[in-house]
DRENFILUM-52434 format. One record per atom (N, C-alpha, C): y, z, x. Coordinates in steps of 0.1 Angstrom, whole numbers, plus 2048, in hexadecimal, padded with zeros to 3 digits. Layout:
# DRENFILUM-52434
YZX ...
***
This chain:
# DRENFILUM-52434
BF33734D6 BF73794DF C0637F4DD C103784D7 C1C37D4D5 C1C3874C8 C123884BF C103914B4 C0939D4B9 BFF39C4C4 BFA3A74C8 C043B04D0 C0E3AB4D9 C1B3AF4DF C233B74D4 C253B14CB C2F3B74C1 C293C14BB C1D3C14B8 C153CE4B2 C153D74BB C123D74C8 C113DF4D1 C1F3E74D3 C2A3E14D4 C383E54D5 C3B3ED4CA C353E94BB C3A3F24B1 C313FE4B1 C263FD4B6 C1D4094B7 C244144C1 C2840D4CD C2E4184D6 C3D41D4D0 C454164CB C5141A4C6 C4E4254B9 C434234B1 C3F42C4A8 C3C4394AC C3343A4B6 C2E4444BE C3C44B4C2 C434444C9 C5044D4CF C594524C4 C5844D4B9 C604514AE C5C45C4A7 C4D4604AB C4846A4A3 C41467497 C3D45B493 C37457486 C2D44C48B C2344A484 C19442486 C1743547D C16429482 C1241D479 C0441D473 C01419468 BF441A462 BEB41546F BDF41C46F BD5418479 BD741E487 BE3425488 BE342A495 BE1439495 BDC44049F BDB44E4A1 BE74564A3 BE846049E BF446A4A2 BF04784A4 BF247E4B0 BEF48B4B2 BF44964A7 BEB49F4A3 BEC4A949B BF54B349F BFF4B8497 C064C349E BFF4D049C BFF4D94A5 BF94E64A5 BFC4ED498 BF14F3491 BF44FC487 BF7507488 BF6510492 BFA51C496 C0451D4A2 C0C5264A0 C175254AC C115304B4 C145304C1 C0E53A4CA C145494CA C0F5524D1 C1655F4D3 C1955E4E0 C255684E3 C2756A4F2 C2A5784F2 C2357F500 C2358B501 C2C58D50E C3559950C C3F59B516 C3C5A851B C3B5AC529 C3B5B952F C465BC539 C4F5C5537 C595C6540 C545D1549 C565CE556 C4E5D6560 C585DA56B C575E656F C605EC579 C565ED587 C565E258E C4D5E0598 C535E85A4 C4B5F15AB C4F5FA5B7 C555ED5C0 C615EE5C5 C675E55CE C5E5E45DB C585EF5DF C4F5F15EB C425E85EA C405E65DE C335DE5D9 C365D15D4 C425CC5D3 C445C05CC C3C5B45D3 C395B25E0 C325A95E4 C245A95E3 C1F5B55E2 C105B95DE C0E5B35CE C195B65C6 C185B25B7 C185A25B7 C2059D5BE C2258D5BC C165885C3 C1158B5CF C045875D4 BF95895C8 BF75925C3 BEF5965B9 BEE58C5AD BFB58C5AA BFF58359D BFA5745A2 BFE56F5AB BFC5615AF BEF55E5B4 BE75675BE BDA5635C0 BCE5695B9 BD25745B0 BC65775A7 BC8575599 BD357D592 BD557C584 BD857157E BE2569584 BE255B57D BD755357F BD0551587 BC4548589 BB954F57D BB955957D BAF561574 BB455E565 BC155F562 BC655A555 BC354D554 BC654355B BC653555B BB7531557 BAD53955B B9E536559 B9D53754A BA553D543 BA553B534 BAA53152C BAD526534 BB251B52D BA6515524 BAA51151A BA050C510 B9A51A507 B9D52550B B9A530502 BA75384FE BB252E4FD BC05374F7 BCB538501 BC753850C BD353A516 BDB52D518 BEA52F518 BF3525518 BFB525525 BFE533527 C08532533 C0B53F539 C0E543542 C1055154A C1C550553 C26558554 C3055955C C32568560 C3756856B C3C576571 C4C572574 C5457956D C6357656F C69581575 C7258057F C7A589586 C8758A580 C8D59657A C99598575 CA4595581 CAD58B57D CB958C586 CC4592583 CC7593575 CD559B571 CD459A561 CDC5A355C CDD5A554D CEC59E54C CEB594544 CF8589544 CFF590536 CF959552C CFF59A520 CF55A2519 CFD5AD50F CF55B4508 CF15C150D CED5C9503 CEB5D7505 CDD5DC4FE CD45E3500 CD25E950C CCD5E1517 CD25E3523 CCC5DE52F CBE5E1530 CB45DD539 CA75E1539 CA95EF540 C9E5F753F C9F604545 CA0604554 CA360D55A CA760C567 C9A60B570 C9860157A C8D5FE580 C865F1579 C8A5EC570 C815E2569 C855D6571 C7C5CF577 C805C3580 C785B757E C6F5B7577 C655AB573 C615AB564 C615A0560 C5B59D552 C50595552 C4459854D C3759454E C3958A542 C3457D53F C35578533 C2856F531 C1F573528 C1256C526 C13564517 C0E557518 C0F55150B C0154C506 BFC5504FB BEE54B4F7 BF05454EB BE553D4E6 BE55354D9 BE45414CE BDE54C4CE BDE5564C5 BDB5654CA BDE56E4C3 BDC57D4C6 BCE5804C9 BC55794BE BB857B4C0 BB05774CF BB656B4D3 BB25664E0 BB756E4EC BC35714E9 BC857B4F3 BC15884F5 BBD58D4E9 BB55994EA BA75974F1 BA158C4EF B955884F5 B98588504 BA358250A BA8582517 BA859151C BAE59B514 BB15A8519 BA45AE51C B995AC513 B8D5B2513 B825AC51E B875A2525 B7E59C52E B7F5A353B B725A0541 B6F5A654E B7A5A255A B7D596557 B88590562 B9659755F B9A599556 BA85A0551 BA65AD558 B9B5B4553 B995C1558 B9A5C4566 B945BA56D B945BD57B BA25B8582 BA85AF57A BB55AB581 BC15B057D BC35B5572 BD05BC56C BD15C7576 BC95D2579 BCE5DC582 BD45D958E BD25CB594 BD85C75A1 BE85C759D BED5C4594 BFA5C458E BFF5D258A BF75D6582 BFB5E357C BFE5EF586 BF65EF591 BF85F959C C035FA5A2 C0B5ED5A0 C175EC5A8 C235F05A2 C235F5594 C2E5F858C C3060958E C3C60C58C C4161958C C3D621580 C3E619576 C3B621566 C34619560 C2761E55D C1C617554 C1E617546 C2B61F540 C2E61D533 C39613531 C35606536 C3F5FB535 C3F5F6527 C4C5EF525 C4E5E9516 C435DC518 C3D5DB50C C345CF509 C395CC4FB C3D5BE4FB C405B74EE C395AD4EA C325AB4DE C2B5A14DA C335994D0 C3458B4D2 C3E5834CA C345774C6 C3A5704BA C365694B5 C3F55A4B6 C3A54F4BC C425434BD C4753E4AD C5253C4AB C5653749C C5B52949D 
***
């Protein structure tokens, strides 16, 4: 009994330290790093609540339905203030859309899906300028 408890405690300590004892399993680190897409949006202030409702009630649940098919995370962020640096976002930009996917190929599958094509216009119709900045980044 004493030996089993010691062995168990050693295994727990090893797992917490990030290494494995012989005969114990350790989760493999992901080989590929995700991509993150940013869209800087100038949402019409008169339609802000409409956009937020569409995002939370329709677009976010639709995106989350792609869990297991590359979807990692999605956020709609409201710009509070510019603290440092230039240039500041263009006039009217008040939201940043942030989408994280396991790969660009999987994100492309999401974009081409019927569910995306039905739900993105709910967001896009509330913006003042459809020529918004879109940045595709790689996690490093």
